[in-house]
C-alpha positions, -999 to +999 in steps of 0.1 A: -067-247-568-055-280-582-075-291-612-068-328-608-095-334-582-122-318-603-111-336-634-110-370-619-143-366-599-160-353-631-147-381-653-159-408-628-192-389-624-199-389-661-191-426-665-211-436-634-185-461-626-150-463-640-116-478-635-083-459-635-074-465-671-108-452-683-103-420-663-068-416-676-080-422-712-107-396-710-084-370-696-058-377-723-086-375-749-092-339-735-055-332-737-055-325-699-020-341-696-008-310-716-026-282-698-029-295-662-012-318-637-034-348-648-004-371-655-009-408-651+007-410-617-014-381-604-046-396-617-041-429-599-029-412-568-060-389-568-084-419-573-069-438-543-067-406-521-103-396-528-115-431-521-099-429-487-115-395-482-150-408-490-154-389-522-152-420-543-163-456-536-139-483-547-149-517-559-125-546-566-136-564-598-126-595-616-092-596-632-090-582-667-090-605-697-054-596-702-046-612-669-030-596-638-045-586-605-082-575-601-087-539-611-104-513-591-135-494-603-146-462-587-180-446-582-186-411-570-203-407-536-228-380-526-200-362-508-178-365-539-206-350-561-209-320-537-171-316-538-171-318-576-198-292-580-181-268-555-148-271-574-166-266-607-185-235-595-153-220-580-133-226-612-159-208-633-164-178-610-129-172-596-099-162-617-076-172-589-085-209-596-060-208-625-062-216-662-060-254-657-090-254-634-109-231-658-101-254-687-115-284-668-145-264-657-154-256-693-155-293-700-180-299-672-200-266-673-230-283-689-234-303-657-250-271-644-280-251-656-274-224-681-286-196-658-262-206-631-233-208-654-241-173-667-242-160-631-209-176-623-193-162-654-207-127-644-190-132-611-157-139-629-160-107-649-166-087-617-137-104-600-114-095-629-125-059-628-117-057-591-083-072-597-076-047-625-087-019-602-063-031-575-034-032-599-041+002-615-045+019-581-007+018-580+000+020-617-016+037-647-011+017-679-011+049-700+020+061-683+040+031-696+062+007-677+092+031-677+081+048-646+088+016-627+117+004-648+115-030-663+095-041-632+065-022-647+062-050-673+048-071-645+020-046-640+015-046-678+011-083-678-015-082-650-035-055-666-035-072-700-044-106-684-074-089-666-085-072-699-082-103-721-097-125-695-127-103-691-131-100-729-130-137-733-155-143-705-179-117-720-176-135-753-185-168-737-214-152-719-227-139-752-225-173-769-244-190-740-270-163-739-275-169-777-283-206-769-249-223-775-247-259-761-271-279-741-271-275-704-286-295-675-324-295-677-325-286-714-322-321-728-294-346-735-260-330-730-228-338-748-207-361-728-170-361-737-160-395-723-149-426-742-168-458-741-151-490-729-127-501-756-132-470-777-099-459-793-084-427-781-065-409-809-048-387-784-035-413-760+001-409-749+008-446-749+030-442-718+025-472-695+019-468-658+020-494-631-015-486-621-029-495-656-053-524-655-071-526-688 
């Protein structure tokens, strides 16, 4: 699962309406350019592609005060919201979605109700247990990797990944059960997007042809 679609859809959804540079600025503020494929070119490409697919609605606005051509602002459609929520739920519940998708999903998890997030994370723990069982059906960690030569280290990596992933997920479940964070339906949630013109201390400063500030 590519994280870029969820990240871009989620950023636009939280703004209500945003242009490409705002989306890029938000994702750089999250550090997403370091842990996902949310690089400038990928962000602008995703915006245009998802507008063509009907997930976003594009509006051409007046030229920026700095001059240049009119910039395009995007608004998420109902279809886009459904796609975003599907990607979000998949990333929270499915280990196969990958660490970049999970990282993005953690940033958006408060878009859902607490009970649903807890249920999705429980699905994740169960999926990790099934994965571990499938690995250990052919390999017993206590026997050590030597029985398979150095190839056994691959199995060690998978088993350790399953164990640490499950332990981390259980820890998050415990924090959420104890009342951490504000979820949908509980009050005003924390929104990690920058206001128009707000300085981003983590901006890369790398220009991109699609930038229209």
